[in-house]
C-alpha positions as CSV (number, residue, x, y, z in Angstrom):
1,X,-62.4,-84.5,-179.5
2,X,-64.3,-85.3,-176.2
3,X,-66.6,-88.7,-175.7
4,X,-69.5,-88.9,-173.7
5,X,-71.1,-92.2,-172.0
6,X,-74.6,-90.8,-171.6
7,X,-74.3,-87.8,-169.4
8,X,-70.8,-88.7,-168.4
9,X,-67.0,-87.5,-170.3
10,X,-65.2,-90.4,-171.1
11,X,-61.9,-91.1,-169.5
12,X,-59.8,-93.8,-169.3
13,X,-57.8,-94.9,-166.0
14,X,-58.5,-96.7,-162.5
15,X,-55.6,-94.8,-161.4
16,X,-55.6,-91.8,-163.0
17,X,-59.2,-90.0,-163.2
18,X,-60.8,-92.2,-160.6
19,X,-58.0,-91.5,-158.2
20,X,-57.5,-87.9,-158.8
21,X,-61.3,-87.3,-158.4
22,X,-61.3,-89.4,-155.0
23,X,-58.4,-87.1,-154.0
24,X,-60.1,-84.2,-154.5
25,X,-63.4,-85.4,-153.1
26,X,-61.4,-85.8,-149.8
27,X,-59.4,-82.6,-149.9
28,X,-62.8,-80.6,-150.3
29,X,-63.9,-81.9,-147.1
30,X,-61.0,-81.6,-145.3
31,X,-60.5,-78.4,-146.6
32,X,-64.3,-77.3,-145.9
33,X,-63.9,-78.4,-142.2
34,X,-60.8,-76.4,-141.5
35,X,-61.4,-73.0,-143.4
36,X,-65.3,-72.8,-142.6
37,X,-64.6,-72.7,-138.8
38,X,-65.2,-76.1,-137.8
39,X,-67.6,-77.5,-135.3
40,X,-66.5,-75.4,-132.5
41,X,-67.7,-72.2,-134.3
42,X,-70.6,-74.2,-136.4
43,X,-68.7,-73.7,-139.7
44,X,-70.0,-70.7,-139.8
45,X,-67.5,-68.4,-142.2
46,X,-68.1,-68.4,-145.6
47,X,-66.1,-70.6,-148.1
48,X,-66.3,-71.0,-152.1
49,X,-65.4,-73.9,-154.3
50,X,-64.7,-72.8,-157.8
51,X,-64.4,-75.0,-160.7
52,X,-63.5,-73.5,-163.6
53,X,-63.5,-76.6,-166.0
54,X,-66.5,-78.4,-164.6
55,X,-67.3,-80.6,-167.1
56,X,-70.3,-82.7,-167.1
57,X,-70.0,-83.6,-163.1
58,X,-69.9,-87.6,-163.9
59,X,-67.0,-89.6,-165.4
60,X,-66.9,-92.9,-167.1
61,X,-63.9,-94.8,-166.8
62,X,-63.4,-97.0,-169.9
63,X,-61.0,-99.4,-168.4
64,X,-64.0,-100.6,-165.9
65,X,-67.1,-99.3,-167.4
66,X,-68.7,-97.7,-164.6
67,X,-69.8,-94.1,-164.0
68,X,-68.3,-92.1,-161.1
69,X,-68.7,-88.5,-159.7
70,X,-66.0,-86.0,-161.2
71,X,-64.5,-83.5,-158.8
72,X,-67.7,-81.1,-159.7
73,X,-70.0,-83.9,-158.8
74,X,-67.9,-84.3,-155.9
75,X,-68.4,-80.9,-154.8
76,X,-72.1,-80.8,-155.1
77,X,-72.6,-84.2,-153.0
78,X,-70.7,-82.1,-150.3
79,X,-73.3,-79.4,-150.8
80,X,-75.9,-81.6,-150.6
81,X,-74.4,-83.2,-147.3
82,X,-73.9,-79.9,-145.9
83,X,-77.7,-79.0,-146.1
84,X,-77.6,-76.8,-143.0
85,X,-74.4,-75.1,-143.8
86,X,-75.6,-72.9,-146.4
87,X,-72.3,-70.5,-146.2
88,X,-70.7,-73.2,-148.8
89,X,-70.8,-72.1,-152.3
90,X,-70.3,-74.0,-155.3
91,X,-69.5,-72.2,-158.7
92,X,-69.4,-74.5,-161.7
93,X,-67.9,-73.0,-164.7
94,X,-68.1,-74.8,-168.1
95,X,-67.7,-72.9,-171.5
96,X,-68.6,-76.3,-174.0
97,X,-72.0,-76.3,-174.9
98,X,-72.1,-80.1,-174.5
99,X,-70.5,-80.6,-171.4
100,X,-72.6,-77.6,-169.8
101,X,-76.0,-79.4,-170.9
102,X,-74.9,-82.9,-169.6
103,X,-74.0,-81.1,-166.5
104,X,-77.5,-80.0,-166.0
105,X,-78.8,-83.4,-166.7
106,X,-76.5,-84.8,-164.1
107,X,-77.6,-82.2,-161.3
108,X,-81.3,-82.8,-162.1
109,X,-80.9,-86.5,-161.9
110,X,-78.5,-86.7,-159.1
111,X,-79.6,-83.6,-157.1
112,X,-83.2,-82.6,-158.1
113,X,-83.6,-80.9,-154.9
114,X,-81.1,-78.2,-156.6
115,X,-83.4,-76.2,-158.9
116,X,-81.1,-75.7,-162.0
117,X,-83.3,-72.3,-162.8
118,X,-82.2,-70.8,-160.1
119,X,-78.4,-71.9,-160.4
120,X,-78.6,-70.8,-163.9
121,X,-80.6,-67.4,-163.0
122,X,-79.2,-64.0,-161.9
123,X,-76.3,-64.3,-159.2
124,X,-77.8,-61.7,-157.3
125,X,-81.3,-63.5,-157.0
126,X,-79.6,-66.9,-156.2
127,X,-79.8,-68.1,-152.3
128,X,-79.1,-71.7,-152.9
129,X,-75.5,-70.9,-153.3
130,X,-74.8,-73.1,-156.3
131,X,-74.2,-71.7,-159.7
132,X,-73.8,-72.6,-163.0
133,X,-72.1,-70.3,-165.6
134,X,-72.2,-71.4,-169.3
135,X,-69.1,-68.8,-169.9
136,X,-65.7,-68.3,-170.9
137,X,-63.5,-67.5,-168.3
138,X,-63.1,-63.5,-168.5
139,X,-67.0,-63.4,-168.6
140,X,-67.3,-66.1,-165.9
141,X,-65.0,-63.7,-163.5
142,X,-67.0,-60.7,-163.9
143,X,-70.1,-62.6,-163.1
144,X,-68.4,-64.5,-160.1
145,X,-67.7,-60.8,-158.7
146,X,-71.3,-60.2,-158.4
147,X,-71.2,-63.0,-155.7
148,X,-71.1,-61.4,-152.3
149,X,-68.5,-62.9,-149.9
150,X,-66.8,-65.8,-151.5
151,X,-64.8,-65.9,-148.2
152,X,-61.9,-68.5,-147.8
153,X,-62.0,-70.1,-152.1
154,X,-60.6,-73.0,-153.8
155,X,-60.1,-72.2,-157.7
156,X,-60.0,-75.6,-159.6
157,X,-58.5,-75.5,-163.1
158,X,-59.1,-78.9,-164.4
159,X,-58.6,-78.7,-168.3
160,X,-57.8,-82.2,-170.4
161,X,-53.9,-81.4,-170.4
162,X,-53.2,-78.0,-169.0
163,X,-54.3,-74.6,-168.4
164,X,-53.1,-71.3,-170.1
165,X,-50.7,-69.0,-168.0
166,X,-53.1,-66.1,-169.2
167,X,-55.8,-67.4,-167.5
168,X,-53.8,-68.4,-164.3
169,X,-52.9,-64.7,-164.0
170,X,-56.5,-63.6,-164.8
171,X,-58.2,-65.3,-161.7
172,X,-55.1,-64.2,-159.6
173,X,-55.3,-60.4,-160.3
174,X,-59.0,-60.8,-159.7
175,X,-58.4,-62.3,-156.4
176,X,-55.3,-61.8,-155.2
177,X,-55.2,-57.9,-154.3
178,X,-52.1,-57.8,-151.8
179,X,-48.7,-59.4,-152.1
180,X,-49.1,-63.0,-150.9
181,X,-52.8,-62.8,-149.4
182,X,-54.5,-65.6,-147.8
183,X,-57.8,-67.2,-148.0
184,X,-57.2,-68.1,-151.8
185,X,-56.1,-71.5,-153.2
186,X,-55.4,-72.8,-156.6
187,X,-55.9,-76.5,-157.6
188,X,-54.2,-76.9,-161.2
189,X,-54.0,-79.8,-163.6
190,X,-51.2,-80.9,-165.8
191,X,-50.5,-84.1,-167.8
192,X,-46.8,-83.3,-167.7
193,X,-45.7,-86.6,-169.7
194,X,-47.7,-85.6,-172.5
195,X,-45.1,-83.2,-173.6
196,X,-42.3,-85.6,-173.2
197,X,-44.5,-88.8,-174.5
198,X,-46.9,-87.3,-176.9
199,X,-50.5,-88.2,-177.2
200,X,-52.8,-88.2,-180.1
201,X,-52.5,-85.0,-182.2
202,X,-49.5,-83.6,-179.4
203,X,-46.1,-84.6,-180.8
204,X,-43.3,-85.1,-178.0
205,X,-41.1,-82.3,-177.6
206,X,-37.6,-82.4,-179.8
207,X,-34.4,-83.5,-177.7
208,X,-33.1,-79.6,-179.2
209,X,-33.8,-76.0,-178.9
210,X,-33.1,-75.4,-183.0
211,X,-36.4,-74.0,-183.9
212,X,-35.5,-74.1,-187.5
213,X,-35.3,-78.0,-187.1
214,X,-38.5,-78.5,-185.3
215,X,-41.2,-80.1,-187.7
216,X,-45.0,-78.5,-187.4
217,X,-46.3,-81.1,-184.7
218,X,-43.2,-79.9,-182.3
219,X,-43.9,-76.4,-183.2
220,X,-47.3,-77.1,-181.9
221,X,-46.7,-78.5,-178.7
222,X,-43.8,-76.0,-178.3
223,X,-46.7,-73.0,-178.7
224,X,-48.8,-74.8,-176.5
225,X,-46.2,-74.8,-173.8
226,X,-45.6,-71.4,-174.2
227,X,-48.8,-70.4,-173.6
228,X,-48.4,-73.0,-170.5
229,X,-45.6,-71.2,-168.8
230,X,-46.6,-67.8,-170.4
231,X,-43.1,-67.3,-172.3
232,X,-40.5,-68.8,-174.1
233,X,-38.1,-69.0,-171.4
234,X,-38.5,-72.5,-170.6
235,X,-36.8,-73.8,-173.7
236,X,-33.2,-73.7,-173.2
237,X,-34.0,-75.6,-169.8
238,X,-36.3,-78.2,-171.2
239,X,-35.5,-79.0,-174.8
240,X,-32.3,-80.8,-174.7
241,X,-31.1,-84.7,-174.8
242,X,-31.3,-85.3,-171.0
243,X,-33.2,-88.4,-169.9
244,X,-37.2,-87.6,-170.0
245,X,-37.6,-88.1,-166.3
246,X,-35.0,-85.2,-165.8
247,X,-36.5,-82.9,-168.0
248,X,-40.0,-83.6,-166.4
249,X,-39.0,-82.6,-162.8
250,X,-37.2,-79.9,-164.6
251,X,-40.5,-79.2,-166.1
252,X,-42.7,-79.1,-163.3
253,X,-40.3,-77.4,-161.0
254,X,-39.9,-74.5,-163.3
255,X,-43.8,-74.4,-163.5
256,X,-43.6,-74.1,-159.9
257,X,-41.3,-71.3,-159.5
258,X,-43.9,-69.6,-161.8
259,X,-46.6,-69.8,-159.3
260,X,-44.5,-68.8,-156.7
261,X,-45.5,-65.0,-158.2
262,X,-48.7,-65.5,-156.6
263,X,-48.1,-68.1,-153.8
264,X,-46.0,-68.6,-151.1
265,X,-46.8,-72.0,-150.5
266,X,-47.1,-74.2,-153.7
267,X,-47.0,-78.2,-153.3
268,X,-46.8,-80.7,-156.1
269,X,-48.4,-84.0,-156.2
270,X,-46.7,-86.7,-158.5
271,X,-49.4,-89.5,-159.9
272,X,-48.4,-92.3,-162.5
273,X,-51.7,-93.5,-163.9
274,X,-49.8,-96.4,-166.1
275,X,-46.1,-97.3,-167.1
276,X,-44.3,-93.9,-167.9
277,X,-47.4,-91.9,-168.2
278,X,-47.2,-88.8,-165.1
279,X,-49.7,-86.1,-164.4
280,X,-49.2,-83.7,-161.5
281,X,-52.0,-81.9,-159.2
282,X,-50.0,-78.8,-158.1
283,X,-51.6,-77.1,-154.6
């Protein structure tokens, strides 16, 4: 269940959520400056940042009781600061009604210059190049296809723990039409250690691959990982009694291998919010 503080989604972790947001903010700027053509070409080339799990645009850090921009907020801030460069498109997709309504509140509060009614309206009539879509992924992709010339594009998948492989496939097939075509980048968030340490309703993986011996809670975690990988072939490599740290490395390397189906370059960034917790941003 998602908690909110005013319009911000509640998450804990100075070295988790806040650090992740800062890394993405800096990267968005760095990436845009290069892929838009830079100052020499007056940033004339079209670019797009597509947040497929935009949430509310703000995050409340429970440890420090502060509200900061999430990645969607940073993308909007970048757009706001680049007023003259309308070639940058920001596309925010959020399927959850509670998050979406708060996202609109944040935009009205932080960026009143951006008219929400236009951003929610028909994409073909939107000339400000910020698009709000309160839709599930499949319908959102259909609407995104109507937007002219996305150019170089980042697609950011930022669910609370992981994104299903079928969603990765759906976006990739929609965007990448030729073998290892360029101009497309994915950033994917996975809270890796949750599968090995457990969290709230998610049980840690068992240390064996004997399906008849799994508890219902363990089976639920394994089913979720099946959806993450898009198959059950990962089980033999991961469900064993090796050290957790070794299994986590095998887990994320196997996922990296999956992504090479679509991408020549896959870069793994590891973050340790606290203790033995590990999450990864995959570029």
